[in-house]
N, C-alpha and C positions, 0 to 999 in steps of 0.2 A: 280956179276950181269953181264948180257950180254945185248948188244944192237944191233940193226941192222938198216940198211937203206933199204927202199923199192927200187926195181928196176925201170927201165924206162918203160914207156908204160902202157897202161891199165888204166881204170878209177879207181880212188882211189889212185894209185901210184903218180899221179901228185900233189896230195894234202896231201901227207904224208911225213914227214921228217924221220919217222922210229918208232922204239919202244924200250923200255927197259924192260927187264924181270929179275926176281930174281928166283933162284932155290936153293933148299936145297941140302945138300951134296949127297943125293941119286938121284938127278936130278928132283925131283918133282917141278913143277912150283908153286912158292909161291907168286909171285907178277908180275904185268904187267901194263904198261901204253903205249898208242899210242900217237904219237905227230903229229898232223895235222898242216897245215900252209896255208896261203893265197897266197903264192908265193912271198911274200914281207917281211914286217917287223914283222908280227904277227904269233906266234905259239900258238897252242891250245892243252891242255891236254885232252885226251879222254880216258874213260874207265880205270881210275886208280883203280886197284883192288889188294887187299892183302887177301890171304886165312884167314878166321877167326881164325884158330888155329895158325897163324903166326903174327897176329896183335900186335901192341904195342911193337915191337922189333926194330923199326927204318927202316923197309923195305920200307914203303910207302914214307917216307921222302927221303930216298936214291934214290928211283925211280924218284921222282920229281926233285931232285938235278941233277941227271945224265941227265934226259930229258932236263932240262933247260940249262945245259952245252952244250949238243949237238945242241940245237936250237940256242944258242948264236954263236957257231962255224959255223953254217950254215948261219949266217948273220941276224938272227932275233933280233929285239930290244925289243919286248914285248912277254910275254907268258900269255895266258888267260886260265881260267878254270871256268866251271859251276859246281855247286855242291848243294846237299841238305843241309838244315840247320844244321843237326847234324854234318856235316863235317866242319863247320865254323872255329872252333878252330884249326883243323888240317891245313887247307889251310892258314888262316890268321896268326895265332900265331906261328905255327910250321914251315910252309914252307915259310912264308914271303909275301904272296900275300896281296894286299891291296884292299879294297872295291872300286868299280866303279859303275857308273850308266850304265845300259844297258837296251835294249828293247828286248822283247820276243814275238813272235807270236806262238800260239798253232795251227798249221796248220790243224789238223782234225776239229777244231771248225770253220774254215774260210769257207765262201761261196765264190766260185770263179765263175765268169761268163765264160762259155765255148764258145769259138769262133769256127765257122766252118772254119775260115781262119787259115792257118798255117803260122807262122812268122818265 
């Protein structure tokens, strides 16, 4: 498995700790996770993916483990992840995440007042 840190500058780079990727022996990308952060104590797993024909081999668990290790080395105290219900067992039981209360806004459903003033 390989990892990388994003460079300096540019939008997106300021909020990314980097990524972890898994490749098969022939170089085919088999898994990937991006690690975003808030610039402080919190890291966020984004887009954890493992190719369907490579699932249930421990690749996803290793991606999360390596991402968590890199986030800890970067000074983060917490790692958060959002996921769909079918992945509950993977994240809670296999990877060790614990349930928390969180709030969520679905922005396309929100009505925002548009102001002619720019702030």
